[in-house]
C-alpha positions, 0 to 999 in steps of 0.5 A, spaced: 346 758 751 353 757 751 353 753 745 348 758 741 353 763 742 359 759 740 355 758 734 353 765 732 360 767 733 362 762 728 357 764 723 360 771 724 367 769 723 365 765 717 362 771 714 368 776 715 372 771 712 368 770 706 368 778 705 375 778 705 376 773 700 371 777 696 375 783 697 381 779 695 379 777 689 376 784 687 383 787 688 386 781 684 382 783 679 384 790 679 391 788 679 389 784 673 386 790 669 392 794 671 397 789 667 392 790 661 392 798 662 400 797 662 400 793 656 395 798 652 399 804 655 405 801 652 402 799 646 400 806 645 407 809 646 410 804 641 405 806 636 407 813 637 414 811 636 413 807 630 407 812 627 410 817 621 407 821 615 408 819 608 411 825 604 413 826 597 418 830 593 417 833 587 417 839 583 412 845 581 411 848 573 417 852 574 422 847 576 422 849 584 423 843 588 417 841 593 417 837 600 410 836 602 405 831 605 403 826 600 396 826 597 393 824 591 394 831 588 401 831 590 402 824 587 399 826 580 401 833 579 404 835 573 411 838 572 416 837 566 421 835 572 416 830 575 415 822 574 408 821 572 405 816 578 398 814 578 393 810 583 389 804 581 383 801 585 382 793 586 378 793 579 384 796 575 381 803 574 386 809 574 383 814 579 383 821 576 381 828 579 374 830 577 377 836 573 381 831 568 374 826 568 370 832 566 375 834 560 375 826 558 367 826 558 367 832 554 371 830 549 368 823 548 361 826 548 363 830 542 366 824 539 373 827 540 380 824 541 387 825 543 387 832 539 381 834 542 383 832 549 390 835 549 387 842 546 382 842 553 389 843 556 392 848 551 396 844 547 396 845 540 401 842 535 403 847 530 408 850 526 410 858 527 414 857 520 408 861 516 410 868 519 413 874 516 419 873 520 421 867 516 421 870 510 423 877 511 416 880 509 409 879 508 409 876 502 414 871 497 416 872 490 417 866 486 422 868 480 420 862 476 413 863 476 413 870 476 408 870 482 407 873 489 404 869 494 402 872 501 404 869 507 396 866 509 396 864 501 402 860 503 400 857 509 393 855 506 397 851 500 401 848 506 395 846 510 390 845 505 385 851 506 381 855 502 381 849 496 388 847 497 389 840 498 395 841 503 402 839 502 403 833 505 396 830 502 398 832 495 405 828 496 401 822 497 395 824 492 393 820 486 394 826 482 401 827 484 402 819 482 398 820 476 402 826 474 409 823 475 407 816 471 403 820 465 410 824 464 414 819 465 410 815 460 410 821 455 418 821 455 419 814 454 413 814 448 416 820 445 423 817 445 421 810 442 417 814 437 423 818 435 428 812 435 423 809 430 422 815 425 429 818 426 432 814 420 426 817 415 428 824 418 435 823 416 434 820 409 429 826 408 433 832 411 440 831 413 442 828 406 449 829 402 447 836 400 445 838 407 451 836 410 455 839 404 452 846 405 453 846 412 460 844 411 461 850 406 459 855 411 464 852 416 470 853 411 467 859 407 473 864 405 468 869 402 461 871 403 459 868 396 461 861 399 457 863 405 451 865 402 451 859 397 450 855 403 445 859 406 441 859 400 440 851 400 439 851 408 434 856 407 430 852 401 430 846 405 427 849 411 422 852 406 421 846 403 420 842 409 415 848 411 411 847 405 410 840 405 407 840 412 413 837 415 415 843 420 411 848 422 412 856 421 410 857 428 416 852 430 421 857 434 427 854 432 425 854 425 423 862 426 430 863 429 434 859 424 430 863 418 431 870 421 439 868 422 439 866 415 436 872 412 440 877 417 446 874 414 445 876 407 445 883 410 451 882 414 456 887 411 459 894 412 454 898 410 449 896 416 455 897 421 454 903 426 459 905 431 456 905 438 459 909 444 463 916 444 464 919 437 469 925 438 475 925 443 478 932 444 486 932 446 491 938 446 486 942 443 484 938 437 478 934 436 478 927 433 472 924 430 470 916 430 466 914 424 466 920 420 464 915 415 460 909 417 463 905 412 470 907 414 470 908 422 476 911 425 480 908 430 483 913 435 490 911 438 492 914 445 499 915 447 506 919 448 511 921 443 517 925 442 516 932 439 521 938 438 521 945 441 524 951 438 529 952 444 536 953 443 538 947 446 535 943 441 529 939 441 530 937 448 529 939 455 534 942 460 536 935 462 537 933 455 531 928 454 526 929 448 520 933 450 514 929 450 507 930 448 501 926 449 497 925 443 491 920 442 493 914 438 488 909 440 481 908 442 476 902 444 470 902 440 464 897 438 461 897 432 454 893 431 453 889 425 447 884 423 441 889 423 436 889 417 437 897 416 440 903 419 433 905 422 432 898 425 433 900 433 432 892 435 438 889 439 438 883 434 445 881 430 452 881 432 457 886 435 464 887 433 468 890 439 475 893 437 481 894 442 487 897 440 494 896 444 500 900 442 507 899 442 511 902 447 515 908 445 522 909 446 523 916 450 530 916 450 533 918 444 540 921 443 538 925 436 531 926 434 529 922 428 526 926 422 520 921 423 519 914 426 513 909 426 509 907 432 506 900 431 499 898 434 494 892 434 487 892 433 484 886 435 477 884 432 472 880 437 465 877 435 460 878 441 452 876 441 447 880 443 447 876 450 455 878 451 457 871 449 464 872 446 465 867 440 473 864 439 473 867 431 477 873 431 482 877 427 488 881 429 490 887 424 497 890 424 498 898 423 503 903 423 503 910 426 507 915 423 510 921 428 508 926 423 501 925 424 497 926 430 491 921 428 491 914 426 486 912 421 484 905 419 478 903 415 473 898 418 474 891 414 469 886 417 471 878 416 464 876 414 465 869 413 468 868 420 462 872 423 456 868 419 459 861 421 459 863 428 452 866 428 449 860 424 452 853 425 450 853 433 443 854 431 443 848 425 447 843 430 441 845 435 436 844 430 439 837 427 440 835 435 432 836 436 430 835 429 425 830 432 422 835 436 421 840 431 418 837 425 411 834 424 412 827 425 406 824 421 409 824 414 415 820 417 411 815 421 408 813 414 415 812 411 417 809 418 412 803 417 408 799 422 413 799 428 413 807 427 406 807 427 405 803 433 410 808 437 406 813 434 399 810 437 403 809 444 405 816 443 398 819 442 396 815 448 401 818 453 400 825 450 393 825 451 393 822 458 399 827 460 395 833 456 388 832 459 391 831 466 394 838 466 389 842 461 382 838 461 379 835 455 379 841 451 387 841 450 387 840 443 385 847 442 392 848 443 395 842 441 401 844 437 403 849 443 402 843 448 405 838 444 411 842 442 412 844 450 410 837 453 418 835 454 418 841 459 412 839 463 416 836 469 419 843 470 413 847 473 416 853 473 417 853 465 411 850 464 407 856 468 411 861 463 408 857 458 401 857 460 401 864 461 405 866 455 399 862 451 393 863 455 392 856 457 387 853 461 389 848 466 385 843 471 385 842 478 390 836 477 395 841 475 393 846 481 395 840 486 402 839 482 403 847 482 402 847 489 407 842 491 412 846 487 411 852 490 412 849 497 418 845 495 421 852 492 419 855 498 423 850 503 429 850 498 430 857 500 427 858 507 428 851 510 422 846 512 417 848 517 419 846 524 413 843 528 412 842 535 407 843 541 405 849 543 402 851 550 397 856 549 395 857 556 403 858 558 403 866 558 411 865 561 414 861 556 417 857 561 413 851 560 415 845 556 410 844 552 413 837 549 413 834 556 406 836 558 403 834 551 406 827 553 404 827 560 397 828 558 397 823 552 399 818 557 394 820 561 388 819 556 391 813 553 391 810 560 384 813 562 381 809 555 382 802 559 378 805 565 378 810 570 374 812 577 373 819 579 376 821 586 373 826 590 376 832 590 376 831 598 380 825 598 384 827 593 387 832 597 387 828 604 394 825 607 390 821 611 386 817 606 392 816 601 396 813 607 391 809 609 389 806 602 396 805 600 398 801 607 391 797 607 392 795 600 386 799 598 389 802 592 396 800 588 401 805 584 403 805 577 408 809 574 410 811 567 416 808 564 421 811 559 417 808 554 411 811 556 408 805 558 404 804 565 407 799 569 406 797 577 410 798 582 409 798 590 409 805 594 415 803 598 419 802 592 417 809 590 424 814 591 419 820 591 415 817 597 419 817 604 416 817 611 417 822 616 416 821 624 412 826 628 417 828 634 411 832 637 407 826 637 412 822 640 414 827 646 406 827 648 406 819 647 412 819 652 409 823 657 402 820 657 406 813 658 410 815 664 404 818 667 400 812 666 405 807 668 406 811 674 399 811 676 399 804 675 405 802 679 401 806 685 395 803 684 398 796 684 402 798 691 396 800 694 393 793 692 398 789 694 398 793 701 390 791 701 391 784 700 396 784 705 392 787 710 386 782 708 391 776 709 393 778 716 386 779 718 384 772 714 389 768 719 386 772 725 379 770 723 382 763 721 385 762 728 379 764 732 374 760 727 378 754 729 378 755 737 370 757 736 369 751 733 373 747 738 369 749 743 363 747 740 365 741 738 367 739 745 360 741 747 357 737 743 361 731 745 359 732 752 352 733 751 352 726 747 356 723 753 350 725 758 345 722 754 348 716 752 
C-alpha cells in the first residue's frame, strides 16, 4: 500500500510539472508574439512618419498660381504658364483623357488632320486684316485701276474664294511664271528686232533732209523758216503713212500732225485775253484787250501829281502829293487755237507779268513830266502748266502825262513754235521703232531682221494669247502697240477699258496679284495668328494653346491609351502608379519635343507630410507599446511563479522517488 501511494504521488507530481512546462511554453510564445506586435506597431509608426502626399504647383488659364494634390488631370491641365507633361504606360503609349481621345477619334474618322483637331478646341489660324477698321471704310478705291472693291471682294481675292485662285497660290502658279516669262521674252525679242531694223529706219526716215528741217525749226528767226521746216516734216510723216510704214491711228503720229497743223495757225489773230478785261481806278476805267490783236497791258503804281494849293504842288510838309494810278496788270493770252470759236484747251498760253521801276517820291521841284520805266516778261506755258525756258523781255516807258500805258502784243512766234514741236519730234525719233509698221523695214533688213521678226511674232503671240485669248488679232494693232506696257497692270487695265478688250482667266490671276500688292503697299501686309474662338475674355494666349494641342496631337499619333475619368482625378492612383513604375513621365522641351523624365526630378511635384496622420499614428504607437509592456511584465511574473512551483515540485518529486527506490531495494533484499 505504501509503495502504491508513493507511486500515485509521483505521477501526480510529474503531471503537474508537465503542466507547468506547457504553461511556461505558452507564455514564452505569447512573449514572442509581443515582440512581433511591437515590430508591427513600430513599423506602422515609421510608415506614418515617412508617408507624404504628392502635390503639384501649376497655373490656371488666368495665370493664378494653384497648389493642389497631384492627379492626372492636374498634371496635364493646359495653361499658357504651365509646363506640358504626360504619363506614358509600359508600352510607350501616352495616357490621355476621355475627352481628348474622343476629339482625336472624331477627327481621324472624318479623315481630318491637325487643323481640324485644333478647331475642336476653338483654335483657328486667321487674319483680321480684311475688316473695315484696316481700310477706313467698307471698300477700297484703286486709282490706277479706276475700280472700287469691297472688303469681302478683297478677302475673296486673297483667300481664293468665289472663283479666285488666292494670293499665295497665285504667286506660285504657272500663270504667274508664264506671264513673267512671256513678257520678258517679248521685251527681249522686241529690242532685238528694233536693233535689226533700226538702220533701215534711219536710212529711210532720218536722212539729211530730215535733220536739216529739224535744225531749221530750232534755229528759225522768222515764221517762214519755221513753216518751211514744218512742211517738210509734215510731208515726210504723210509719206510714211501713205506707204503703210506708219499707222494713221498711231498716237504719237496724231500728236505730231496736230502740233504741226496748229503751228501754222499760231499768230496774233488767234490770241485772246483770259481773265479780267476791265480795271477801275480813281473813277477811270481801263480796259485790257479792246482789240484782240492789240491788247493793252495796264500798269499800276504811285506817281506825283500837282494840286492848285497856294503853297504849290506839294503837301504841307513840302512833299509832292502822290496819287495811285494803274500802270501795270498781269494778264494771260492764249494762243494756238484753230479759230476764235474753238473752246478746246489745246495750244499754248503766253503769260505776261509787269514790273514797274520804283518812282522817286521826293522831288525838289515838280518836273513838267518824267518817264517811268517798266518791264514786260513773256513766258510760254503749255496746257499742263509746264513753263518753257524760251521767253522774251520788253522794256517800255510810261510818261507822267498819261494815266495808262499801252503796248501792242507781239508774239515771238519762232520761239513758241520751236518749244512746242521739237520735244515731240525728239520723242518720235527715240521711239520710232515702236511707232512704225516693221514689216517693210524687216524686208529691207535682210535675213537677220526676218529671223528677229519671227522670234518677235512668237513672243507677241504667246504674250497676247496668254492675256487676251486666241482672238487677240481682232485688236492686234492696239495690243501690239501697247504690249511694252503690259508689265504695268494699272496701265494695262486702262488700255483694256479704253479699247474694250476681252481678257482671259490668266490675266485675272495676274490682276489679282496686282490688286493685293497695291493693297499691301498702302495698308501693309496681313498679320496672321491663332485665335481662340472659345475665349470670351480675351485673356487666353491662343498661340501657346495652339502649340500645346499641336504637341498633344503629334504625340497621340505615336500611340495613346485612354485613362478613365475616375483614375484621372485620383491622387492615390497616380502616386501608386508613379512609385510602382506602372507609368513614367514625359515633358515637352523648348523645341516642342517630348522627352522622358523621372517624377522625382520634376520641379513642379513635391511631397507634403500629413501632420494629422502622424499624430494619430504616434498616439496609437504609444498606446500599443504600453499594452505590450504590461503584458510582457505579467508574462514574466507568471513564468516566475511557474518556475517557483516547478522547483518545489521537483524537490518533492525527488523525495518521493527516493522513497520508492528504497522500498524497491528492501523488497529485493527480502526475497533474494
